[in-house]
C-alpha positions in Angstrom: 7.0 -15.3 -3.4 3.4 -16.3 -3.2 1.2 -17.2 -6.1 -2.5 -16.2 -5.9 -3.3 -17.1 -9.5 -3.2 -15.3 -11.9 -1.0 -13.0 -9.8 2.3 -13.5 -8.1 3.2 -11.3 -5.1 6.6 -10.7 -3.7 8.3 -8.2 -1.4 10.4 -5.6 -3.2 13.5 -5.5 -1.0 16.5 -4.7 -3.2 17.2 -1.1 -4.3 16.8 -2.4 -7.9 13.3 -3.9 -7.1 12.2 -0.7 -5.4 13.5 1.4 -8.3 11.6 -0.8 -10.7 8.4 0.1 -8.9 8.8 3.9 -9.5 6.8 4.2 -12.7 3.8 2.5 -11.2 4.0 4.3 -7.9 4.2 7.6 -9.8 0.7 6.9 -11.3 -0.5 7.4 -7.7 2.0 9.7 -6.2 3.0 12.0 -9.1 4.9 14.3 -6.7 7.6 11.7 -6.3 10.9 11.9 -8.3 12.9 8.9 -9.5 16.2 10.3 -8.2 15.0 10.2 -4.6 12.4 7.4 -4.7 14.6 4.5 -3.4 16.1 6.7 -0.6 12.6 7.9 0.4 11.3 4.3 0.6 14.4 3.3 2.6 14.0 6.3 5.0 10.3 5.5 5.6 11.2 1.8 6.1 13.8 2.6 8.7 11.3 4.7 10.8 8.2 2.5 10.7 9.0 -0.8 8.9 7.3 0.2 5.7 7.6 -2.5 3.0 6.6 -2.5 -0.7 4.9 -5.6 -2.1 4.6 -6.0 -5.8 1.9 -7.9 -7.7 2.9 -9.4 -11.0 1.0 -10.8 -13.9 3.0 -12.5 -16.7 6.2 -11.3 -14.9 5.0 -7.6 -15.3 4.5 -5.4 -12.2 0.9 -4.4 -12.2 0.1 -3.6 -8.6 1.9 -2.2 -5.5 1.1 -1.7 -1.9 3.2 -0.2 0.9 2.4 -1.7 4.3 3.6 -1.4 7.9 2.5 -2.7 11.2 1.0 -0.1 13.5 -0.4 -0.3 17.0 -2.4 2.5 18.7 -4.8 2.9 21.6 -7.7 3.8 19.4 -7.3 1.3 16.6 -5.3 -1.5 18.3 -2.9 -3.6 16.3 -3.3 -3.3 12.5 -1.5 -3.6 9.3 -1.5 -0.2 7.7 -1.9 -0.2 3.9 -0.5 2.8 2.1 0.1 3.6 -1.5 -2.1 0.9 -3.0 -2.0 1.2 -6.8 -2.9 -0.9 -9.8 -1.7 0.2 -13.2 -4.5 1.9 -15.2 -4.6 -0.8 -17.9 -5.3 -3.5 -15.2 -7.9 -1.8 -13.0 -11.2 -3.6 -12.6 -9.7 -7.0 -13.3 -9.2 -8.2 -9.8 -5.6 -7.2 -9.2 -6.5 -4.7 -6.4 -8.6 -7.3 -4.6 -5.9 -9.9 -5.0 -3.3 -7.5 -3.5 -5.4 -6.8 -0.5 -6.0 -10.5 0.0 -2.3 -11.1 -0.1 -1.8 -8.3 2.5 -4.6 -9.8 4.6 -2.9 -13.2 4.5 0.3 -11.6 5.6 -1.5 -9.8 8.5 -3.0 -13.1 9.6 0.3 -14.9 9.4 1.7 -12.1 11.8 -1.2 -12.4 14.1 -2.5 -8.9 13.2 -6.3 -8.8 13.3 -7.1 -5.8 11.0 -6.1 -3.8 8.0 -6.4 0.0 8.0 -6.1 2.4 5.1 -7.2 5.9 3.9 -9.1 6.0 0.7 -9.6 8.7 -1.9 -13.3 9.4 -2.6 -13.2 7.7 -6.0 -11.7 4.5 -4.4 -14.2 4.2 -1.5 -16.8 2.1 -3.5 -14.0 -0.4 -4.3 -13.0 -0.7 -0.6 -16.6 -0.9 0.5 -17.2 -3.9 -1.8 -14.4 -5.6 0.0 -15.9 -5.0 3.4 -13.8 -2.0 4.5 -15.9 0.4 6.7 -15.3 3.7 8.4 -14.9 2.8 12.1 -13.4 6.1 13.3 -13.5 9.7 12.1 -11.7 10.4 8.8 -8.1 11.3 9.5 -7.3 15.0 8.9 -4.1 16.8 8.3 -2.6 20.2 8.5 0.8 21.5 7.5 2.9 22.3 10.5 3.9 25.7 9.2 0.3 26.6 8.6 -0.7 25.6 12.1 2.2 27.6 13.6 1.5 30.7 11.5 
């Protein structure tokens, strides 16, 4: 557990911890269902090392981020930040910045030189203020069945 006043950050490792994060994650990923949430997080973790970190204020979970280490030819070694969310009531108060600073400290501790994330259009100004910049083309996606049709 790390304290970056006024927030406390800790890895959510038990099934109970992961389940307790569902309501906050659902604010960002409303397609998720509670009955499969823990199993889904565990499945992703087993394939790429995904971990959830929770940010707490007064012992209440107010922010989450899913992270995993990635290494590729085009982007090199980086800590991938997925699923960053701050509860609506706490947005604009520094919790998102504090979460990313926690993740950056973790990357530095692991010897990983960069963070990488995808941003929704409405979140881009927030990330830009923190120094995030587009260094490569924006990732694109297609459904496999659509491509094979």
